[in-house]
C-alpha positions in Angstrom: 10.6 64.0 -60.2 9.9 67.2 -58.4 12.8 67.8 -56.0 10.9 70.0 -53.5 8.1 67.4 -53.3 10.7 64.7 -52.8 12.3 66.4 -49.9 8.9 67.2 -48.4 8.1 63.5 -48.6 11.4 62.6 -46.9 10.6 65.0 -44.0 7.1 63.7 -43.8 8.2 60.0 -43.5 11.3 60.7 -41.3 8.9 62.0 -38.6 9.0 58.3 -37.4 12.5 58.9 -35.9 11.3 61.1 -33.0 8.5 58.5 -32.4 11.0 55.7 -32.3 13.3 57.7 -29.9 10.3 58.3 -27.6 9.9 54.5 -27.3 13.6 53.6 -27.0 15.3 56.3 -25.0 13.1 56.3 -21.8 13.4 52.5 -21.7 17.0 52.2 -22.9 17.8 50.0 -19.9 15.3 47.5 -21.2 16.9 47.1 -24.6 18.2 43.7 -25.6 21.4 45.3 -26.7 23.1 48.5 -25.4 21.9 51.8 -26.9 25.5 52.6 -28.0 25.4 49.5 -30.2 21.8 49.7 -31.3 21.1 53.4 -32.2 24.2 54.1 -34.4 23.0 51.6 -37.1 19.3 51.6 -36.4 18.6 55.4 -36.9 20.6 55.5 -40.2 18.7 52.4 -41.4 15.4 54.0 -40.6 16.6 57.2 -42.4 17.4 55.2 -45.5 14.0 53.5 -45.4 12.3 56.9 -45.2 14.3 58.2 -48.2 13.4 55.1 -50.1 9.8 55.3 -49.2 9.7 59.0 -50.2 11.3 58.2 -53.5 8.6 55.5 -54.3 5.9 57.9 -53.1 7.2 60.7 -55.3 7.7 58.5 -58.4 4.5 56.5 -58.2 2.2 58.0 -55.6 0.9 54.5 -54.7 0.9 55.1 -51.0 -1.1 58.3 -51.0 -1.1 60.7 -48.0 -1.1 57.9 -45.4 2.5 56.9 -46.1 4.0 58.6 -43.0 1.4 57.1 -40.7 1.8 53.6 -42.0 5.6 53.7 -41.9 5.4 55.1 -38.4 3.0 52.3 -37.3 5.0 49.5 -38.9 8.5 50.6 -37.9 7.5 51.7 -34.5 5.7 48.4 -33.7 8.2 46.1 -35.2 11.3 47.7 -33.9 9.9 48.2 -30.4 8.8 44.6 -30.0 12.2 43.4 -31.4 14.4 45.8 -29.4 12.7 46.0 -26.0 13.0 43.1 -23.6 9.5 43.6 -22.1 6.2 41.7 -21.8 4.1 42.3 -24.9 1.4 44.4 -23.1 4.1 46.8 -21.8 5.6 47.1 -25.2 2.2 47.7 -26.7 1.6 50.5 -24.2 4.8 52.5 -25.0 4.1 52.0 -28.8 0.5 53.3 -28.3 1.8 56.2 -26.2 4.3 57.2 -28.9 1.8 56.9 -31.7 -0.6 59.1 -29.9 1.9 61.9 -29.4 3.0 61.7 -33.0 -0.7 61.7 -34.2 -1.2 65.0 -32.6 1.8 66.4 -34.5 0.2 65.0 -37.7 -3.2 66.4 -37.2 -1.7 69.8 -36.3 0.2 69.8 -39.6 -3.1 69.3 -41.4 -4.7 72.2 -39.5 -1.8 74.5 -40.5 -1.9 73.4 -44.1 -5.6 73.7 -44.2 -5.4 77.3 -43.0 -2.8 78.4 -45.5 -3.9 76.2 -48.5 -7.7 76.2 -48.4 -9.5 74.6 -51.3 -6.9 71.9 -51.9 -6.5 68.2 -51.0 -4.3 67.4 -48.0 -0.6 67.5 -49.0 2.8 67.5 -47.5 3.1 71.3 -47.2 6.4 72.6 -46.0 4.9 74.8 -43.3 2.7 72.0 -41.9 5.7 69.6 -41.9 7.8 72.2 -40.1 5.1 72.6 -37.5 4.8 68.8 -37.1 8.6 68.5 -36.6 8.7 71.3 -34.1 5.8 69.7 -32.1 7.3 66.2 -32.3 10.7 67.3 -31.2 9.3 69.3 -28.3 7.2 66.3 -27.2 10.2 64.0 -27.6 12.4 66.2 -25.5 9.7 66.5 -22.8 9.2 62.7 -22.8 12.9 61.9 -22.6 14.0 64.6 -20.1 10.9 65.2 -17.9 8.8 62.0 -18.1 11.4 59.4 -18.7 11.9 58.6 -15.0 8.2 58.2 -14.4 7.8 55.9 -17.4 10.7 53.8 -16.3 9.4 53.7 -12.8 6.0 52.4 -14.0 7.6 49.7 -16.1 9.9 48.6 -13.2 7.3 48.6 -10.5 3.8 47.9 -12.0 3.4 44.2 -13.0 -0.4 43.6 -12.8 -1.5 42.2 -16.1 -5.1 43.4 -15.7 -3.9 47.0 -15.6 -1.6 46.7 -18.6 -4.4 45.1 -20.6 -6.3 48.4 -20.3 -3.4 50.9 -20.2 -2.8 51.0 -24.0 -6.5 51.4 -24.9 -6.9 55.1 -24.1 -3.9 56.3 -26.2 -4.9 54.0 -29.0 -8.5 55.3 -29.1 -7.2 58.9 -29.1 -4.8 58.1 -31.9 -7.7 56.6 -33.9 -9.8 59.8 -33.3 -6.9 61.9 -34.6 -6.5 59.8 -37.7 -10.3 59.9 -38.4 -10.2 63.7 -38.2 -7.8 64.0 -41.2 -9.7 66.1 -43.8 -10.2 64.7 -47.3 -10.3 68.2 -48.7 -9.3 71.4 -47.0 -12.3 73.2 -48.4 -14.5 71.2 -46.2 -13.0 72.4 -42.9 -13.7 76.1 -43.9 -17.5 75.5 -44.0 -19.2 77.4 -41.2 -17.5 76.8 -37.9 -15.9 73.4 -38.8 -12.4 74.7 -38.6 -12.9 76.2 -35.1 -14.7 73.1 -33.9 -11.9 70.9 -35.3 -9.3 72.9 -33.3 -11.4 72.7 -30.2 -11.8 68.9 -30.6 -8.0 68.5 -31.0 -7.4 70.6 -27.9 -9.9 68.6 -25.8 -8.5 65.4 -27.2 -5.0 66.4 -26.2 -6.3 67.4 -22.7 -8.0 64.1 -22.3 -4.8 62.3 -23.3 -2.7 64.2 -20.7 -5.3 63.7 -17.9 -5.6 60.0 -18.7 -1.9 59.5 -18.5 -1.7 61.4 -15.3 -4.5 59.2 -13.9 -2.7 56.1 -15.1 0.5 57.1 -13.3 -1.5 58.0 -10.1 -3.2 54.6 -10.2 0.1 52.8 -10.8 1.8 54.6 -7.9 -1.2 53.9 -5.6 -1.2 50.2 -6.6 2.5 49.9 -6.0 2.4 51.7 -2.6 -0.5 49.5 -1.6 1.5 46.4 -2.3 4.5 47.9 -0.4 2.1 48.5 2.5 1.0 44.8 2.3 4.7 43.8 2.4 5.3 46.0 5.5 2.2 44.5 7.2 3.3 41.0 6.2 6.7 41.7 7.8 5.1 43.0 11.0 2.9 39.9 11.1 6.0 37.7 10.8 7.8 39.6 13.5 4.7 39.4 15.8 4.4 35.6 15.1 8.1 35.3 15.9 7.6 37.2 19.1 4.8 34.8 20.1 7.0 31.8 19.2 9.9 33.2 21.2 7.7 33.8 24.2 6.4 30.2 23.9 10.1 29.1 23.7 11.0 31.0 26.8 8.1 29.3 28.7 9.2 26.0 27.3 12.8 26.4 28.4 11.5 27.5 31.8 9.6 24.2 32.1 12.8 22.4 31.0 14.8 24.0 33.8 12.0 23.3 36.3 11.9 19.6 35.2 15.7 19.3 34.9 15.9 17.9 38.4 13.8 15.0 37.3 16.1 14.5 34.3 19.1 14.4 36.6 17.4 11.8 38.9 16.6 9.6 35.8 20.2 9.8 34.6 21.5 9.1 38.1 19.2 6.0 38.3 20.5 4.7 35.0 24.1 5.3 36.1 23.5 3.6 39.5 22.0 0.6 37.7 24.9 0.6 35.2 22.3 0.5 32.4 24.6 2.4 30.1 22.6 1.6 26.9 19.5 3.2 28.4 21.6 6.1 29.7 23.0 6.8 26.3 19.6 6.5 24.6 18.0 8.9 27.1 20.8 11.5 26.6 20.6 11.2 22.8 16.8 11.5 22.8 17.0 14.5 25.1 19.7 16.2 23.0 17.7 15.7 19.8 14.7 17.3 21.3 16.7 20.3 22.4 18.4 20.7 19.0 15.2 20.2 17.0 13.5 22.9 19.0 16.5 25.3 19.0 17.0 24.9 15.2 13.5 26.2 14.8 14.3 29.5 16.3 17.9 30.2 15.1 19.1 30.1 11.5 21.4 33.1 11.3 22.7 36.1 13.2 20.6 38.6 11.2 17.6 39.1 13.5 14.9 40.0 11.0 15.9 37.3 8.5 16.0 34.8 11.4 12.5 35.9 12.3 11.2 35.3 8.7 13.0 31.9 8.5 11.7 30.8 11.9 8.2 31.9 11.0 8.1 29.9 7.8 9.9 26.9 9.4 6.9 26.6 11.7 4.6 26.7 8.7 6.7 24.1 6.9 6.6 21.8 9.9 2.9 22.2 10.1 2.5 21.0 6.6 5.1 18.2 7.0 7.5 19.8 4.5 11.1 18.6 5.0 13.5 21.5 5.3 17.3 21.7 4.9 18.2 25.4 5.4 21.8 26.5 5.7 22.0 30.3 6.1 25.1 32.4 7.0 24.0 36.0 7.1 25.9 38.5 9.3 24.0 40.5 11.9 25.3 43.8 10.4 25.1 43.0 6.7 24.7 46.2 4.7 21.3 45.3 3.2 18.1 46.8 4.5 16.2 44.5 6.9 13.0 45.0 4.9 14.7 44.0 1.7 16.0 40.7 3.2 12.7 40.0 4.8 10.7 40.6 1.6 13.2 38.5 -0.5 13.2 35.5 1.9 9.5 35.9 2.7 8.4 35.9 -0.9 10.7 33.0 -1.8 9.6 30.7 0.9 5.9 31.6 0.8 5.7 30.7 -2.8 7.4 27.3 -2.4 5.4 26.3 0.7 2.3 27.0 -1.4 3.8 24.8 -4.2 4.7 22.0 -1.8 1.3 21.8 -0.3 -0.1 20.7 -3.7 1.9 17.4 -3.7 1.9 14.3 -1.4 3.5 14.9 2.0 6.2 12.3 1.2 7.5 14.3 -1.7 7.6 17.7 0.0 11.0 19.4 0.6 12.7 22.8 0.5 16.5 23.1 0.3 17.7 26.6 1.0 21.3 28.0 1.1 22.4 31.5 1.7 25.9 32.7 2.3 28.3 35.6 1.9 31.4 33.6 1.1 32.2 36.0 -1.8 32.9 39.4 -0.2 30.2 42.0 -0.9 27.7 39.4 -2.3 24.8 37.6 -0.8 24.0 34.4 -2.7 20.7 32.7 -2.1 19.9 29.3 -3.8 16.8 27.3 -3.2 15.2 24.2 -4.7 11.9 22.7 -3.9 9.5 20.0 -5.1 6.3 20.9 -6.8 3.7 19.2 -9.1 5.4 20.2 -12.3 2.6 22.6 -13.4 3.8 26.1 -14.0 1.9 29.3 -14.7 3.5 32.0 -16.8 2.7 35.5 -18.1 5.0 35.9 -21.1 8.4 35.0 -19.8 7.4 35.6 -16.1 6.4 32.9 -13.6 3.3 33.7 -11.7 1.8 31.8 -8.7 -1.7 30.4 -8.3 -2.5 31.3 -4.7 -4.6 29.0 -2.6 -8.1 30.3 -1.7 -8.2 31.9 1.6 -4.5 32.7 1.9 -3.5 36.3 2.6 -0.8 36.5 0.0 0.4 38.9 -2.6 -1.2 39.1 -6.0 -0.1 36.5 -8.5 3.4 37.1 -9.9 4.1 40.2 -7.7 6.2 38.2 -5.2 8.8 37.1 -7.8 8.7 40.6 -9.4 9.5 42.1 -5.9 12.4 39.8 -5.6 13.7 40.7 -9.1 13.4 44.4 -8.2 15.3 44.0 -4.9 18.1 42.1 -6.7 18.2 44.8 -9.5 18.3 47.6 -6.9 21.4 45.9 -5.3 23.2 45.4 -8.6 22.4 41.7 -8.4 20.4 39.2 -10.4 17.6 36.7 -10.0 16.8 33.5 -11.9 13.8 31.2 -11.6 13.6 28.0 -13.6 12.4 24.4 -13.2 13.4 20.9 -14.4 10.9 18.0 -14.2 9.2 18.5 -10.8 11.9 20.6 -9.1 11.8 24.4 -9.1 15.0 26.4 -8.6 15.5 30.0 -7.4 18.8 31.8 -7.6 19.2 35.3 -6.2 22.3 37.4 -5.8 22.4 40.8 -4.0 25.5 43.0 -3.8 26.3 45.2 -0.7 29.0 47.4 0.7 31.2 44.9 2.6 33.2 47.6 4.3 30.1 48.7 6.3 29.3 45.1 7.2 32.7 44.4 8.9 
């Protein structure tokens, strides 16, 4: 066995390590286990596999010159799907992205070897491998240090399945083009201007790759900002509706005060006639009407949350949905008004939609929110639904009713999950039989809420 060829094969196959790190490090927060527990055994394992593959290659030559690519593809795909806690389409995108970056290093190594070793078949030349490693390490450092935040932002904020279905295609096609450009014999690329044209195609291909990823990030940011604008508009609509409701309530209480003299006369008449049963019944009925109406407009001290709850309480009443809402949220709680409005708005909007699909007698929403644990807001909700769920991977999505001005399917729950994550909290959505459960926890600085 030729020792120099053996070490060249090791370096050629070990190029998978920068590719794997490009997948894992930017998304380390998405790993199923902590990076400190995962990488110390995973990277040595990959290294051993690369050495073993190089040994078989050197002894038998059964894999040919495609060994590095196939090991890269197999290990990168398998390890990423196993290690990353992401929907399949997002995992496929990061794999495709890493493969594309690594394919440029591979094709550049062939260009270098073809220049210095004309007239031979493609081989693992030391100079080409060195150039490939330098390119791969530079790209890995750039991805991890410069683009890591942008990649993580896209994965955290963009949840539209139709975009992720297409996102991986461009890198995959570019990778395929690079693979198809691998020369069968270096003598061929020195015919006429083939070598120069090949370099030009690689440069254009790389430029297309960079531009396409920039466009993808721009589209992702525009999409997310558009949804945030929709949330802001929704909040303004809720506040406007609450204003109208409060104005109606003020007019209603004005009529009550105006008619109160008639109420006093009625009570006096019952008292004069000593008809105490009628008197008590009248007082009870009057009190129930006042309480029922006041409940509709006051759920908690926090004004924007109260506006959201009151708005959706009116909608629930309109669709004959029984509500049992107990909320204890301080007026000065240290959580942004918009965050609370979006969390409660998305939660209740989704369940009202679900309740409207079942008979009126079965409709109910039970909501509890409190801050009994200092520094934590706990929200629990259960509601009836028809037992039919829609999911994308492990994520629940909603099927919006035609004609409703609501968020795209699945984004509402993702928005809640993001808000909880941003406040070091958690969110959980599950169902049993025909009851859907939502549990959300947000942490806040209790010292600023005192």
